[in-house]
N, C-alpha and C positions, 0 to 999 in steps of 0.2 A: 070255518075260521082259517085264514091263510097262515102260513108260517110267520110272515112278517107281523101280522096282527097278534099272533100268539107271543112273539118276542116282545112286542110293545106292551102287551098286557102284563107279561112277566116283569118287565122293567118297572112298570107302574106299581105293581104289587110289591116288588122288592123294595122300592123307595118308601112305600107306605109302611112296610114292616120295619125297615131300618129307622125311620123317623119315630115310630112308636117305641121301639126298643131304646132309642136314645133318650126319649122323654122319661121312660120308666127308670133308666139308669140314673139320670139326673135327679129324679125324685128320691130314689133309694140312697144316693150319695148325700143328698140334703139331710136325710134322716140319720145316716151313719157316715159322717165325714171322715172318721178315723180309718175307715176301710178304703177310702179313695186313694189308692197308692199306685201310681204309675201304670194305669191301665191304658192300653192302646191296641189297635188292630194289629194283626200279624203275630210277631213273636212275643208280644207282651212286654217288650223292653223298649221304652222310648228314651229320648236323650237324657232325661234326668234319672233314669233307672240303670244306666250303664254302670257297671261295677257293683251293683246292688247284691248280686248273688255271691261274689267272693266276700263281700263285707258280712253277709249273713252267715256264710260258712265260717269265717274267722270268729264271729260272735258266738256261734254254736260251739266251736272248738274250745273257747274259753270257759264255757259253762259245763261242759261234759267231759267224760273220761278220755284218756289218751288214745284208745283204739276204737274204731268205728267202721261201719260198713256204709254203703251208699244208702241203704234203707234207713239206717240210724240217722244219717245226716238229713235225709228227706223229711223224716218225722220231726227232727229238731227245728228245721227251717219252718215247717208248718206251725210249730208251737210259737216261734218268734214272730212270724208275720204270715198269718193265714191268707190274707188277700194276695200278697205277692206270690206265695207258694202255688197258688192255683195256676199260674203261668209258667211254672218251672217243670220241665219234663225231666225224666230220668237221664236222657241224653245230655241235656244242658248241664245238669248237676255233675254227671260223670266227666264231661269235658272240663268243667271248672276244677274238679278235683285232680284230674290228670294234668292240667296246666299248673296247678299248685305243686304237684309232685315234680314237674320239670323245672320249676323255679326254685325248688329246694325248700319249700315251706311245709311240705308233707312228705312222708315216706309211705310207700306201698309195700306191705308185707309180701315177700316173695312166695310164690306157689300157694296163694290163698284163694279159695273159691267158696263163696263170693269174695271179691276183693276186700281186703281189710287195709284201712289206712291208719296211720298213726302220726301224732304230732312229731315234728322234727326235733330231735334232741339237740340242745345247745351244747357245744363243746365247753368243758370247764375252763 
C-alpha cells in the first residue's frame, strides 16, 4: 500500500469514526438534554459559553466560604455544572481567578502555597 493510499484510507476511517461519534453524542444528548451544555471542538468554549467560567466562579463564591484554593473552586464548579467542568482545565480556571484578582473582585493571599484566594472585602 502506497503512502497516498494509506493517507486516503486514514481519512476515510477518520470520517467514519467522527460520524459515528457524532451520532452517538446526539443520541446521548437526546436522552439527557440537561447535560448538553456548550460543547464544541477545541477549547470547549463556543460563542454562547463565553463568560460562563467567571459566572460559575461567582456563583460558587456566593455559596461557599470566603477563602478557597484552586482545587476548592474546581470541585465547586464540578458540583454546579458537571458537563461544563469537563472542559475546564486548571490553567483556564487559574487564569480566570488571576483575571478576577487584577479586576479587584478577588484578593490573593500573599505568600500562600498553594495560592489561596479570598472574596474582596467591601469598604464600610
